[in-house]
N, C-alpha and C positions, 0 to 999 in steps of 0.2 A: 246342705243340712246334714248333720251327723246322725247316723243310725246308732242307737244305743240299745243293745240287748243285754240284759243282765244274765247271770248264770245261777242256776239252782245247784247248790252243792248238796246232793242227797247223801243219805247214809250208806249207799252202796255204789253210786256212780256219779260222774259229773255230767250234768244235763243242761243243755241250753234252756234258760227259763222262758216261760210262756205266760200268756194272759188271755184276755177276752176281747171281743169285737166291739167297736165303737157304737154306742147307743145314744150318743149325745145329740140327737136330731137327725132326721132323715133328709136326703136330698129331695129335690122337687119330684113329686110323683110317688113318693114312698108313703107308707102308712103313718098315721100320726104317732108322735112320741108319747110314751107313758107320762103320767103326771110327775112333777118334780118330787124327789125324795126329801125327807127331812134330814138335815145335817145336825149332828149332836152339838149342843152348845157347850160352853166352857164347863169344865169339871176336872176333878183330880186325876181321872183316867182318860182325859182327852187332850190331844195336842193339835193345835191348828196346823193344817197341811195345805200348802199353796202350790199350785202349778203356775210357775212364772218363769221369766227369763232369769237364769241363775248367774253365777259368777263367771261362767265360761262364755256367756253371750249368746247371740242369736243362732249359733250353730247347733244348739241343743233345745229341743222343744219337748212337750209332754213329759216333763220331769217333775214329780211331786216332792216337795221339800218340807222338812220340819226343822225345828231348832232343838238342839240338845246341849247338855252341859257335861263336860268331861273333867274329872278331878283326879288328882293323885290319890291312890287308895287311902282311905281314912281321913283325908284332908277336907276341910271346909273353906280353905283360903286359896290353895293352889289349884284353881279351877279355871275353866274357860268355857264360855258360851259360844257354841258354834252354829251358825245359821247355814241354810242351804245344804242340808244333809238329805240325800235322796232316800225315799222310802221304797224298799224292794221286797215284795212278797215272794220273790223267786229265789232268794238266797238267805243265808243265816249269818248274823253277826254284825258288829260295828266295825267300820273301817274308816279311818280319817287320814286325809292327805297330810303328810309330814309338814309341808310348808305352811299349813294353816295353823298348826300348833305353836304357841309361843315357846321360847327356849326354856323357860323355867318349868313349865308343865311337861314338855317333852323329856327333859332330863330326869324328871321325877317319876316317870312311869316305869315301874320295874320290868326289866327285860326278862323274858322267859328263857331258860337254858335247857339243854338236852340232859335230862337226868341230873346227876350230881356234878356235871362238868361245867366248864365256863364257856361252852360253845352255844352261841345264841340260836334260838329257834326263829326261823324266817318262813313266811308262807307265800305261796303263789296262788292268787285268786284268779282263776281263769274265767273270763266272761266270753260270751259268744262273739264279741267283736274285738277282744283284746285281753290283756292280762294286767294284774296289779301285783307288785312285789314289795314286801316289806316285813319287818320284824313283828313278832307277837309279844305284846306287853300286857300288863294288868292295869285296870282303871276302874273307877267308879263312874257310872253313866246314869244321868238323870234326864227324864223327859216328862214334861208336865209335873205332876206330883209323884211320879213313880221313880224308883231308884233300883239300879242293879249294882251291887257292891263287889268290887274286886274281880270283875269278869275279864277273860282274855279278849283283847281286841287286836286289830292289825293296824299298824302305822304304815301307810302306803307311801312309797317313794323316799324312804329315809336314806339320805346320802351316805350313811355309814355302810350300807349294804348295796354294792353295785354289781356283784358277780351274780348274774342271773342264769340258772341252769337251762340248758337247751330244751329239756322236756317240759319246762315252764313256758318258754317263749315260742317253741316250734309250732304247736297246733294253731295258736292265735297270735301272730307275730306283732300285733300292735300294742306297744307299751302304753298303759294308761296309769301313769304314776304322778300326774300333776293335775291341778284343777282344770287347766286348759284342755287336757286330753280326756280326763275322766268326766268332766261336765258338772261336777259338784264338789263341795268341800269334803265330802265323805259319803258314806252309805250306811243305812241302818237296815240290815237284813232281817225281816220279820216273817220268814217263811214257815214251812211246815215242820222243820226239824230242829231239835234242841241244839245240835252241833252242826258244823258245816261239812263234816266228813264222816262223823259217827264211827260205827264199828269197823268200817272199811279201813280207816286210817289207824284205828287202835290196834287192829289185828295184823296189819301188814303195811308195807310201804306202798303208797298210792302215788304213781307218777304224776308230777306236776302239782304237788300239794304242799307238804311240810318238809322242811330241810333243816339240817344242822349246818351252820355257816361259820367256820372258824374265823376269828378276828385277825389272824395273821395272813389272810389272803388265800389260804388253801381253798380248794374246790368245795362247794356246798354239796352235801350228801343227803339223799332222801332218807327220811326217818319215819318210824311209827310215832303216833301221837295219841296218848290216852284221851278218852272223851272229855274228862274234866279239864284238860289243858287246851282243848281246841277252841278256836274262836267260836263263841257260843251265842245263842239267841238271848238277847238282853231281857226279853219279857219273862222267860222262865226263871230269871233271878229276882223278879219283883216279889214283894211280900204278898200282894194280892193281885187280882186281875191278870193272872200269869198263864192263862191257858190258850191265848190266841189274840188276834187283833181284827179290827174292822177298818177297811179303807172306805171312806165315804166321800164322794165327790158330787158336785151339783151338775145340772144340765148345762151343756155348753152349746152355743149356736153352731149350726152345721158348718159354717165357714171358718169357725175358730173364734177365739177370744184372747184378750191380752193376758188375763189371769183367770184362775178358777180356785176358789177357796173352799176347802172341805175340812175333814177331820180324820185323824188317826186315833181310833178308840181302842183302848186296851181292855182285854177280857171279853169273854163271850158267856153271857148268861150269869155274870157275876154282879152286875149293877142294873139299875133301872134303865140305863141308857145303852145297854149292849145285848139285849135279848135277840134271839134269832128271828122271832116273829114268824112270818110266813115264808122265810127264805128256804129255798130248795138246797138240800145237802148233797154234795157230790163227793163221795168217799174216794180218796186217791190211793194209788199204789203205796203200800206202807214202806217200801224200800226206796222207790224212786220219786214218790210224790207226784206222779203223773195221772192224767185222765186220758181217756181215748176219745178223740174227735173224729167224726166222719164228715168229710167235705168233698163234694163232687164225686161221691162214690168211692173215695179212697179213705182208708183208716189211717189215722195218725196217733199211734199209741203212746207217744212221748210228749203229750200236750199238757198245758196247764194255764192258769190265770196268773199273770205276773205284772205287777205295777212297775217293775224295773225295766220293761221293754217299752219304748216310746211310741210304738205303732203296733198294728195288727200285722204279724209276720206269718206269711203262708205262701205256698206256691200255687199259682193259677195262671196257666198259659194264655187264658182268654183276656187277661188284664195287661195292658201295655205298661211298660216301665218308663218313667220320665227320663228324658235324654240327659246325658252327661253335660254339665254346664248350665242346666236349667235350675230354677228355684227348687224343684222337687226331685232333683237328681237322685236316682236309685229307688224312689218310692213309686207307687202306682199312680198312673195318670189317667186311668179309666174309672169313671164314676159307676158304681153298681150297688144295688141292694142285694145282699147275699144272706145265706143261712148255712149253719152247720149243725150237726147233732153231737151232743155230749153224752157219753155213756159211762156210767160208773161201774165199779167192780161188782156192785150188787145187781147190775143189769138195768138200773133206772136210766131212762133216756129223756133228754130235754132238747128243745130246739133253741139254738143261739142265733138270733138275727142281728145283723150288723150292716153298716153302710161304709163303702169305700168312696172317697172323693178324689177329684183330680188334684194331686198334691201341688203341682206347679201353680194352678189357678188359685187354690186356697192360700198359698204362701204369698203369691204376688199381690193378691187382693188385700191381705193384711200382714205385711212383712214384719211387724213387731209383735205379732200374736205368739203366745206360748202354749195355748191349749187348742189342740186340733182333734176333735172326736172322730174324724173320718180318715185319719192318716193310716195308710197301709203300705206294705211293701213285700217283695219276695224274700223268703227266708234262706234260699240257697240250697246247695246240695249237702253241706255238712250236717244240717238239721232236717233232713228230708223226711223224718218220721215225726216231725213236730209241727203242730199248729199253735202259734204263739199269740194268745189273746193278751195283748199288751194294754197299756194304760187307756187307750181309747174305749175299751170295753168297760172300764170302771166308771166312766161318766154317767151320772144319774143312776148310780147303783150303790148299794152297801155290800161290799164283798168281804166275806168272813174267811179268815185263814186260821184253822184250829191246829195246834201243835201236837205232834205225835205223842201218843200215850196219855194225853190230858183229856179229862172229861170236860166237854164244852157244850153247854146247852142240852145236856142229856145224851150226847153222842161223843164217843171217844175219837180224837184226832189220830191220824191226819185226815183232814177234809177241807174242802173249800165250799162255800155256800153263797148264794145271792138270791 
């Protein structure tokens, strides 16, 4: 089974994205689960979101998908509806696999160039488990009844751009430029930041991010990229409901389920269906988008809630890891009821309880399941300061992600809440 950890591209640094612990039912002997949450019904600011086996097959689980429409800027006819686009609260921007786009649409998406030159702009999107490489183009993106016009997006794996700089591929050498390796037809990053690199890329060259790549085959060179040209948060370009999102997922049985259908809701406190209610707000670091998590007496200052990670990823030497070649290879094989403490910048603390299951047993018992609320695994040494609350923590919760600088429910982002 593939481990999929998304990457949060913050305004000051590249950070392995994180998320929350699985609350979708406790193992035998645990405390009772809370009552099921209500999922938003159909509406102009609501997109159906489904955790299911996607286009890459059974090697990917706990991936939330939505459907969106991509059009050539200003066109109502040269458009394509794209299913199985992953929802990621730990990154920013729309990224589509090149092979998914039909030739007519792909050729009509205006290429971005470096200044007044004819040198194309290409981006490296580094994820915790690999990288995706491809050009920056302009497109209209619609989801539900919301539309972002003429925003910069990335086309991943475009065969016209094959020279990948070493500072893109070196830290995370796995290339994820196809549906089979990426696990989805694309990704819609609906995280905390308006752009994927912000002032860091606008004021200087950030290694492993934006490049100018001459079409004559010369070496790609790192470039600065103005914020208005960076791959951007599609929600900020909506006419309304543009201050954040809510990821809503139902309860899932402890052992897993074939599918789980929820909702991606746009806006916070802008409509009758997206109020904060009694949710607790966790303000995040304004530059890195992180929260501090304490687990087993150790602080993890680069932590977050991230729907783009398919498990709870953290280090715990008391939990055994499933052996190579088993169904749960690389994930935890020790069942445990655990808890951590989330601390905000303002000093507010809250207990986050979650359950880890035996991955091999869960998968063998239901080998066609896509939703596993108790899936966890070690995060490794590269992200040793991170506690990654991935999608399992989102089950039976409404998780709010408020965009930087935007007033959302009376509080200015960036923040997460549930």
